Backbone atoms as SQL, in Angstrom:
CREATE TABLE atoms (id INTEGER PRIMARY KEY, chain TEXT, resi INTEGER, resn TEXT, atom TEXT, x REAL, y REAL, z REAL);
INSERT INTO atoms VALUES
  (1, 'A', 1, 'LYS', 'N', -8.763, -15.420, -24.232),
  (2, 'A', 1, 'LYS', 'CA', -7.950, -14.780, -23.198),
  (3, 'A', 1, 'LYS', 'C', -8.793, -13.881, -22.302),
  (4, 'A', 2, 'ILE', 'N', -9.738, -13.154, -22.888),
  (5, 'A', 2, 'ILE', 'CA', -10.556, -12.233, -22.099),
  (6, 'A', 2, 'ILE', 'C', -11.424, -13.000, -21.119),
  (7, 'A', 3, 'ILE', 'N', -12.076, -14.046, -21.594),
  (8, 'A', 3, 'ILE', 'CA', -12.906, -14.857, -20.700),
  (9, 'A', 3, 'ILE', 'C', -12.041, -15.519, -19.643),
  (10, 'A', 4, 'GLN', 'N', -10.897, -16.006, -20.039),
  (11, 'A', 4, 'GLN', 'CA', -9.977, -16.634, -19.088),
  (12, 'A', 4, 'GLN', 'C', -9.560, -15.637, -18.009),
  (13, 'A', 5, 'SER', 'N', -9.287, -14.408, -18.382),
  (14, 'A', 5, 'SER', 'CA', -8.880, -13.419, -17.385),
  (15, 'A', 5, 'SER', 'C', -10.024, -13.086, -16.437),
  (16, 'A', 6, 'GLN', 'N', -11.261, -13.120, -16.927),
  (17, 'A', 6, 'GLN', 'CA', -12.413, -12.887, -16.055),
  (18, 'A', 6, 'GLN', 'C', -12.572, -14.017, -15.047),
  (19, 'A', 7, 'ILE', 'N', -12.337, -15.238, -15.485),
  (20, 'A', 7, 'ILE', 'CA', -12.417, -16.390, -14.587),
  (21, 'A', 7, 'ILE', 'C', -11.334, -16.303, -13.527),
  (22, 'A', 8, 'VAL', 'N', -10.122, -16.001, -13.944),
  (23, 'A', 8, 'VAL', 'CA', -9.014, -15.877, -12.992),
  (24, 'A', 8, 'VAL', 'C', -9.293, -14.739, -12.016),
  (25, 'A', 9, 'SER', 'N', -9.808, -13.634, -12.526),
  (26, 'A', 9, 'SER', 'CA', -10.154, -12.500, -11.668),
  (27, 'A', 9, 'SER', 'C', -11.179, -12.908, -10.615),
  (28, 'A', 10, 'PHE', 'N', -12.182, -13.664, -11.024),
  (29, 'A', 10, 'PHE', 'CA', -13.194, -14.149, -10.085),
  (30, 'A', 10, 'PHE', 'C', -12.554, -14.987, -8.984),
  (31, 'A', 11, 'TYR', 'N', -11.675, -15.889, -9.366),
  (32, 'A', 11, 'TYR', 'CA', -11.027, -16.744, -8.366),
  (33, 'A', 11, 'TYR', 'C', -10.142, -15.938, -7.416),
  (34, 'A', 12, 'PHE', 'N', -9.434, -14.961, -7.930),
  (35, 'A', 12, 'PHE', 'CA', -8.594, -14.136, -7.050),
  (36, 'A', 12, 'PHE', 'C', -9.456, -13.396, -6.027),
  (37, 'A', 13, 'LYS', 'N', -10.613, -12.899, -6.453),
  (38, 'A', 13, 'LYS', 'CA', -11.530, -12.241, -5.515),
  (39, 'A', 13, 'LYS', 'C', -12.089, -13.249, -4.517),
  (40, 'A', 14, 'LEU', 'N', -12.400, -14.441, -4.986),
  (41, 'A', 14, 'LEU', 'CA', -12.888, -15.500, -4.101),
  (42, 'A', 14, 'LEU', 'C', -11.836, -15.853, -3.057),
  (43, 'A', 15, 'PHE', 'N', -10.598, -15.995, -3.487),
  (44, 'A', 15, 'PHE', 'CA', -9.507, -16.305, -2.552),
  (45, 'A', 15, 'PHE', 'C', -9.386, -15.219, -1.487),
  (46, 'A', 16, 'GLU', 'N', -9.526, -13.972, -1.917),
  (47, 'A', 16, 'GLU', 'CA', -9.410, -12.853, -0.981),
  (48, 'A', 16, 'GLU', 'C', -10.531, -12.898, 0.058),
  (49, 'A', 17, 'ASN', 'N', -11.740, -13.218, -0.388),
  (50, 'A', 17, 'ASN', 'CA', -12.881, -13.273, 0.526),
  (51, 'A', 17, 'ASN', 'C', -12.817, -14.454, 1.485),
  (52, 'A', 18, 'LEU', 'N', -12.179, -15.531, 1.069),
  (53, 'A', 18, 'LEU', 'CA', -12.141, -16.744, 1.893),
  (54, 'A', 18, 'LEU', 'C', -10.806, -16.965, 2.587),
  (55, 'A', 19, 'LYS', 'N', -9.927, -15.974, 2.564),
  (56, 'A', 19, 'LYS', 'CA', -8.583, -16.183, 3.098),
  (57, 'A', 19, 'LYS', 'C', -8.565, -16.490, 4.589),
  (58, 'A', 20, 'GLY', 'N', -9.616, -16.161, 5.323),
  (59, 'A', 20, 'GLY', 'CA', -9.655, -16.451, 6.753),
  (60, 'A', 20, 'GLY', 'C', -10.188, -17.837, 7.083),
  (61, 'A', 21, 'ASN', 'N', -10.687, -18.562, 6.096),
  (62, 'A', 21, 'ASN', 'CA', -11.268, -19.884, 6.317),
  (63, 'A', 21, 'ASN', 'C', -10.162, -20.938, 6.306),
  (64, 'A', 22, 'GLN', 'N', -9.734, -21.359, 7.477),
  (65, 'A', 22, 'GLN', 'CA', -8.601, -22.283, 7.599),
  (66, 'A', 22, 'GLN', 'C', -8.905, -23.682, 7.064),
  (67, 'A', 23, 'ILE', 'N', -10.172, -24.057, 7.023),
  (68, 'A', 23, 'ILE', 'CA', -10.547, -25.399, 6.577),
  (69, 'A', 23, 'ILE', 'C', -10.174, -25.616, 5.111),
  (70, 'A', 24, 'ILE', 'N', -10.384, -24.612, 4.292),
  (71, 'A', 24, 'ILE', 'CA', -10.108, -24.766, 2.858),
  (72, 'A', 24, 'ILE', 'C', -8.864, -24.011, 2.401),
  (73, 'A', 25, 'GLN', 'N', -8.140, -23.429, 3.319),
  (74, 'A', 25, 'GLN', 'CA', -6.984, -22.598, 2.971),
  (75, 'A', 25, 'GLN', 'C', -5.933, -23.359, 2.159),
  (76, 'A', 26, 'ARG', 'N', -5.611, -24.578, 2.560),
  (77, 'A', 26, 'ARG', 'CA', -4.575, -25.349, 1.844),
  (78, 'A', 26, 'ARG', 'C', -4.990, -25.620, 0.395),
  (79, 'A', 27, 'SER', 'N', -6.251, -26.007, 0.197),
  (80, 'A', 27, 'SER', 'CA', -6.736, -26.263, -1.162),
  (81, 'A', 27, 'SER', 'C', -6.700, -24.992, -2.003),
  (82, 'A', 28, 'MET', 'N', -7.094, -23.878, -1.405),
  (83, 'A', 28, 'MET', 'CA', -7.060, -22.608, -2.134),
  (84, 'A', 28, 'MET', 'C', -5.636, -22.211, -2.488),
  (85, 'A', 29, 'ASP', 'N', -4.706, -22.452, -1.589),
  (86, 'A', 29, 'ASP', 'CA', -3.304, -22.125, -1.873),
  (87, 'A', 29, 'ASP', 'C', -2.778, -22.935, -3.054),
  (88, 'A', 30, 'ILE', 'N', -3.159, -24.204, -3.124),
  (89, 'A', 30, 'ILE', 'CA', -2.728, -25.069, -4.232),
  (90, 'A', 30, 'ILE', 'C', -3.309, -24.566, -5.551),
  (91, 'A', 31, 'ILE', 'N', -4.606, -24.248, -5.546),
  (92, 'A', 31, 'ILE', 'CA', -5.254, -23.743, -6.763),
  (93, 'A', 31, 'ILE', 'C', -4.650, -22.405, -7.178),
  (94, 'A', 32, 'LYS', 'N', -4.431, -21.536, -6.211),
  (95, 'A', 32, 'LYS', 'CA', -3.862, -20.215, -6.502),
  (96, 'A', 32, 'LYS', 'C', -2.468, -20.347, -7.112),
  (97, 'A', 33, 'GLN', 'N', -1.657, -21.236, -6.575),
  (98, 'A', 33, 'GLN', 'CA', -0.307, -21.440, -7.102),
  (99, 'A', 33, 'GLN', 'C', -0.354, -21.996, -8.525),
  (100, 'A', 34, 'ASP', 'N', -1.277, -22.925, -8.774),
  (101, 'A', 34, 'ASP', 'CA', -1.419, -23.504, -10.103),
  (102, 'A', 34, 'ASP', 'C', -1.844, -22.433, -11.115),
  (103, 'A', 35, 'MET', 'N', -2.789, -21.587, -10.721),
  (104, 'A', 35, 'MET', 'CA', -3.223, -20.502, -11.604),
  (105, 'A', 35, 'MET', 'C', -2.085, -19.514, -11.845),
  (106, 'A', 36, 'PHE', 'N', -1.321, -19.238, -10.816),
  (107, 'A', 36, 'PHE', 'CA', -0.183, -18.327, -10.927),
  (108, 'A', 36, 'PHE', 'C', 0.814, -18.851, -11.961),
  (109, 'A', 37, 'GLN', 'N', 1.084, -20.141, -11.923),
  (110, 'A', 37, 'GLN', 'CA', 2.045, -20.733, -12.856),
  (111, 'A', 37, 'GLN', 'C', 1.500, -20.781, -14.283),
  (112, 'A', 38, 'LYS', 'N', 0.249, -21.208, -14.437),
  (113, 'A', 38, 'LYS', 'CA', -0.302, -21.411, -15.778),
  (114, 'A', 38, 'LYS', 'C', -0.765, -20.122, -16.450),
  (115, 'A', 39, 'PHE', 'N', -1.407, -19.238, -15.703),
  (116, 'A', 39, 'PHE', 'CA', -1.970, -18.036, -16.312),
  (117, 'A', 39, 'PHE', 'C', -0.967, -16.892, -16.368),
  (118, 'A', 40, 'LEU', 'N', -0.128, -16.775, -15.350),
  (119, 'A', 40, 'LEU', 'CA', 0.813, -15.655, -15.269),
  (120, 'A', 40, 'LEU', 'C', 2.261, -16.087, -15.484),
  (121, 'A', 41, 'ASN', 'N', 2.467, -17.317, -15.867),
  (122, 'A', 41, 'ASN', 'CA', 3.802, -17.867, -16.131),
  (123, 'A', 41, 'ASN', 'C', 4.763, -17.687, -14.960),
  (124, 'A', 42, 'GLY', 'N', 4.226, -17.689, -13.750),
  (125, 'A', 42, 'GLY', 'CA', 5.071, -17.586, -12.561),
  (126, 'A', 42, 'GLY', 'C', 5.708, -16.223, -12.354),
  (127, 'A', 43, 'SER', 'N', 5.212, -15.202, -13.032),
  (128, 'A', 43, 'SER', 'CA', 5.800, -13.862, -12.949),
  (129, 'A', 43, 'SER', 'C', 5.134, -13.041, -11.840),
  (130, 'A', 44, 'SER', 'N', 5.913, -12.647, -10.855),
  (131, 'A', 44, 'SER', 'CA', 5.389, -11.811, -9.768),
  (132, 'A', 44, 'SER', 'C', 4.959, -10.444, -10.287),
  (133, 'A', 45, 'GLU', 'N', 5.676, -9.942, -11.270),
  (134, 'A', 45, 'GLU', 'CA', 5.328, -8.645, -11.859),
  (135, 'A', 45, 'GLU', 'C', 3.958, -8.717, -12.531),
  (136, 'A', 46, 'LYS', 'N', 3.705, -9.803, -13.269),
  (137, 'A', 46, 'LYS', 'CA', 2.405, -9.976, -13.907),
  (138, 'A', 46, 'LYS', 'C', 1.308, -10.124, -12.857),
  (139, 'A', 47, 'LEU', 'N', 1.613, -10.811, -11.767),
  (140, 'A', 47, 'LEU', 'CA', 0.641, -10.970, -10.688),
  (141, 'A', 47, 'LEU', 'C', 0.280, -9.616, -10.086),
  (142, 'A', 48, 'ASP', 'N', 1.269, -8.795, -9.821),
  (143, 'A', 48, 'ASP', 'CA', 1.013, -7.459, -9.269),
  (144, 'A', 48, 'ASP', 'C', 0.170, -6.615, -10.229),
  (145, 'A', 49, 'ASP', 'N', 0.518, -6.668, -11.513),
  (146, 'A', 49, 'ASP', 'CA', -0.247, -5.922, -12.515),
  (147, 'A', 49, 'ASP', 'C', -1.685, -6.429, -12.586),
  (148, 'A', 50, 'PHE', 'N', -1.848, -7.749, -12.519),
  (149, 'A', 50, 'PHE', 'CA', -3.181, -8.334, -12.594),
  (150, 'A', 50, 'PHE', 'C', -4.018, -7.939, -11.379),
  (151, 'A', 51, 'LYS', 'N', -3.409, -7.930, -10.203),
  (152, 'A', 51, 'LYS', 'CA', -4.134, -7.524, -8.992),
  (153, 'A', 51, 'LYS', 'C', -4.584, -6.071, -9.089),
  (154, 'A', 52, 'LYS', 'N', -3.738, -5.215, -9.664),
  (155, 'A', 52, 'LYS', 'CA', -4.123, -3.815, -9.862),
  (156, 'A', 52, 'LYS', 'C', -5.277, -3.722, -10.862),
  (157, 'A', 53, 'LEU', 'N', -5.199, -4.534, -11.895),
  (158, 'A', 53, 'LEU', 'CA', -6.212, -4.514, -12.941),
  (159, 'A', 53, 'LEU', 'C', -7.584, -4.909, -12.412),
  (160, 'A', 54, 'ILE', 'N', -7.642, -5.922, -11.569),
  (161, 'A', 54, 'ILE', 'CA', -8.951, -6.364, -11.092),
  (162, 'A', 54, 'ILE', 'C', -9.557, -5.413, -10.065),
  (163, 'A', 55, 'GLN', 'N', -8.789, -4.446, -9.603),
  (164, 'A', 55, 'GLN', 'CA', -9.306, -3.447, -8.668),
  (165, 'A', 55, 'GLN', 'C', -9.956, -2.265, -9.382),
  (166, 'A', 56, 'ILE', 'N', -9.780, -2.174, -10.692),
  (167, 'A', 56, 'ILE', 'CA', -10.344, -1.065, -11.458),
  (168, 'A', 56, 'ILE', 'C', -11.858, -1.245, -11.541),
  (169, 'A', 57, 'PRO', 'N', -12.622, -0.217, -11.179),
  (170, 'A', 57, 'PRO', 'CA', -14.085, -0.332, -11.240),
  (171, 'A', 57, 'PRO', 'C', -14.555, -0.379, -12.695),
  (172, 'A', 58, 'VAL', 'N', -15.402, -1.338, -13.018),
  (173, 'A', 58, 'VAL', 'CA', -15.851, -1.487, -14.400),
  (174, 'A', 58, 'VAL', 'C', -17.171, -0.778, -14.664),
  (175, 'A', 59, 'ASP', 'N', -17.736, -0.114, -13.667),
  (176, 'A', 59, 'ASP', 'CA', -18.993, 0.595, -13.880),
  (177, 'A', 59, 'ASP', 'C', -18.780, 2.043, -14.330),
  (178, 'A', 60, 'ASP', 'N', -17.532, 2.450, -14.464),
  (179, 'A', 60, 'ASP', 'CA', -17.188, 3.799, -14.923),
  (180, 'A', 60, 'ASP', 'C', -17.232, 3.818, -16.454),
  (181, 'A', 61, 'LEU', 'N', -18.040, 4.710, -17.014),
  (182, 'A', 61, 'LEU', 'CA', -18.228, 4.780, -18.463),
  (183, 'A', 61, 'LEU', 'C', -16.923, 5.058, -19.206),
  (184, 'A', 62, 'GLN', 'N', -16.074, 5.915, -18.671),
  (185, 'A', 62, 'GLN', 'CA', -14.798, 6.232, -19.318),
  (186, 'A', 62, 'GLN', 'C', -13.896, 4.993, -19.370),
  (187, 'A', 63, 'ILE', 'N', -13.884, 4.222, -18.312),
  (188, 'A', 63, 'ILE', 'CA', -13.077, 2.996, -18.281),
  (189, 'A', 63, 'ILE', 'C', -13.629, 1.985, -19.275),
  (190, 'A', 64, 'GLN', 'N', -14.955, 1.893, -19.381),
  (191, 'A', 64, 'GLN', 'CA', -15.563, 0.974, -20.342),
  (192, 'A', 64, 'GLN', 'C', -15.163, 1.339, -21.768),
  (193, 'A', 65, 'ARG', 'N', -15.187, 2.624, -22.075),
  (194, 'A', 65, 'ARG', 'CA', -14.804, 3.073, -23.425),
  (195, 'A', 65, 'ARG', 'C', -13.342, 2.750, -23.722),
  (196, 'A', 66, 'LYS', 'N', -12.486, 3.004, -22.759),
  (197, 'A', 66, 'LYS', 'CA', -11.061, 2.713, -22.941),
  (198, 'A', 66, 'LYS', 'C', -10.842, 1.208, -23.124),
  (199, 'A', 67, 'ALA', 'N', -11.564, 0.404, -22.347),
  (200, 'A', 67, 'ALA', 'CA', -11.432, -1.051, -22.457),
  (201, 'A', 67, 'ALA', 'C', -11.859, -1.537, -23.837),
  (202, 'A', 68, 'ILE', 'N', -12.965, -0.999, -24.355),
  (203, 'A', 68, 'ILE', 'CA', -13.427, -1.385, -25.692),
  (204, 'A', 68, 'ILE', 'C', -12.405, -0.967, -26.740),
  (205, 'A', 69, 'SER', 'N', -11.858, 0.230, -26.589),
  (206, 'A', 69, 'SER', 'CA', -10.841, 0.718, -27.522),
  (207, 'A', 69, 'SER', 'C', -9.620, -0.205, -27.533),
  (208, 'A', 70, 'GLU', 'N', -9.174, -0.598, -26.352),
  (209, 'A', 70, 'GLU', 'CA', -8.019, -1.493, -26.260),
  (210, 'A', 70, 'GLU', 'C', -8.356, -2.882, -26.782),
  (211, 'A', 71, 'LEU', 'N', -9.576, -3.334, -26.536),
  (212, 'A', 71, 'LEU', 'CA', -9.995, -4.650, -27.019),
  (213, 'A', 71, 'LEU', 'C', -9.951, -4.702, -28.539),
  (214, 'A', 72, 'ILE', 'N', -10.408, -3.639, -29.177),
  (215, 'A', 72, 'ILE', 'CA', -10.395, -3.591, -30.641),
  (216, 'A', 72, 'ILE', 'C', -8.961, -3.704, -31.162),
  (217, 'A', 73, 'ARG', 'N', -8.020, -2.998, -30.519),
  (218, 'A', 73, 'ARG', 'CA', -6.612, -3.083, -30.941),
  (219, 'A', 73, 'ARG', 'C', -6.052, -4.482, -30.725),
  (220, 'A', 74, 'VAL', 'N', -6.422, -5.114, -29.633),
  (221, 'A', 74, 'VAL', 'CA', -5.905, -6.453, -29.325),
  (222, 'A', 74, 'VAL', 'C', -6.436, -7.478, -30.314),
  (223, 'A', 75, 'MET', 'N', -7.679, -7.312, -30.734),
  (224, 'A', 75, 'MET', 'CA', -8.312, -8.300, -31.605),
  (225, 'A', 75, 'MET', 'C', -7.885, -8.171, -33.062),
  (226, 'A', 76, 'LYS', 'N', -7.227, -7.066, -33.431),
  (227, 'A', 76, 'LYS', 'CA', -6.790, -6.889, -34.827),
  (228, 'A', 76, 'LYS', 'C', -5.602, -7.738, -35.140);
């Protein structure tokens, strides 16, 4: 799940960077919709939460510690 979320996060950032490119826009929309359905179960609330999550800076030491703490709880 963690690796999958990193991949999805990468694609969401890629979509954001390429949103002005009309040549590939339709293909990106199809991929984005497919990811939305499969990864987020079509939930707009989950999508909003995920977008907020990928905006969190990961170079902050306090955030890294909290993430590791939460990861340990999730893996138990």
